N, C-alpha and C positions, 0 to 999 in steps of 0.2 A: 408521471415523475419517475424516471428509475431509481432502483435501489438495490443495493448489495449487501449482504450480511457480512461484516468486516469484524476482525480482532483489533483492539488496541492494546499495545503492550509496550514495554520498555526494553531497550536493550544495552547491555554494558559488557564490556570484555571481562570474561571470566576471571583475570586476574585483579579485577577489580578497578584498574585504572579508568579514571575517566568518569565523568557523570553520563548516567543512564539518557539514552536517546529515544523519542516515540517513533513507532513504527504501527503503520496499520495495514492489515495483510487478509484477504478474504478468506472467509471462514472453510472452503472447501479446501483450501491448500496451507492452512495453517498447522498441522501436524507435521508435514512435510518440512515446511518452512522452518519451524523453529527446531527440528531434528539437523536440519542442515546449519542454520545458526550456530547450534551448540557443537555439533560434533567436527563439522569442517571449517568453521571461519572463528571457534572459540569466544564466543558469546554467551551469556547468561539471559535467559530471556523471563522477563519479570511482569508481574500483575497483569496478566491477559484479561480482557474484558471484550465480551462482545456486544454488537449492535448494528444499527443499519446506517449505512452510508447513501444519502439522497443528493442527486444531482441539482443544481442551482436552477434548472430550467423553470420550476413553478415556484420560484422565490420562497423555500422553506422557511427563509429568515423572519418573513411575516408570521408564521405560526409559532415560533419559537424564540426565547428570550437568548442575549448572546451568550449568557452563561450555561445554556441548553447545549451548545454545538461545539464543534471545532471544525475551521475550515482545513479540507482536505483535497487534493486536487487528484484526479485520476489520470494517470499517463498510460495509454495503449501504445506498444510498437507492433506493427505488422510485419514480422520477420520472416523472410525465406528461408524454407529448410530444403537444402539440398538433397537429403535423403528420401522426402516426401515429394519433394519439387511441385511445393506451392507454399502460401503463406499461411502463418499462423500467428494468432493474437497473443502477445504477453501483456500483462496488465498488472500495474502495481499502484498503490496510493500514497501518497506523501503528503506531511504537513504543508500546506500552501506557502507558507514564509520561507520552508526549507526546499522547494520542489526542484529549484534549478539546480542546486549542486546534487541534489538527491538523484535526480532523472538523470544526469551526466554518468553518475556511477551506476545506475540501471542500464542504461544503454550501453555503457561500455563493456556489457557481456555480450553484445550483439553486433560487434564491429563489422562492418561488410569490408568486402574485397574485392578486387578487379571482377572476377567472376560473378559476383552475386550482387544484387541492389542492396542499397542502404534500408535499414529499416524506415517505413513509413511511421510518423509519430503525432497521435492526437492527445489533446487534452481538455478536459471537462472538469470544472469547478463543483465542489459538492460540499456537503458539510457530512461530519460523523455525530452522530446524536448520543449525546449522555442519557444513559438509562439511570432511573431511581431504581436501585433494588429494594423490593420488598422485604421485611424481616418475615420468616417463616414462622407459623403459628405453632 
């Protein structure tokens, strides 16, 4: 079973307009992502919580109750980099029920042109596990 350390957080426009929405970000890039969301896109990043994302290959729903996880889809885009002259993988995680809309926004960052191939896209269904925080003694 594949797993990935993921931060679940809420984002909301810094002006307080609108309801917060959920985002899932790999732990290894969270600091950079958070900075870009605040500085470049004008969002507040609220309530970050780390846990694991598990793919559905081994049916983790058999081991966990429905209140212990959230369905999250991994979307990988294999994007051609003209600078490096090779493909690189860009991977993001979206709430499964919002995946189609958020995937379109994500892929808009990687529009192909006549000289370069369009990104190849792969999706994997999975779960983000809720962790129970143990009180410190």
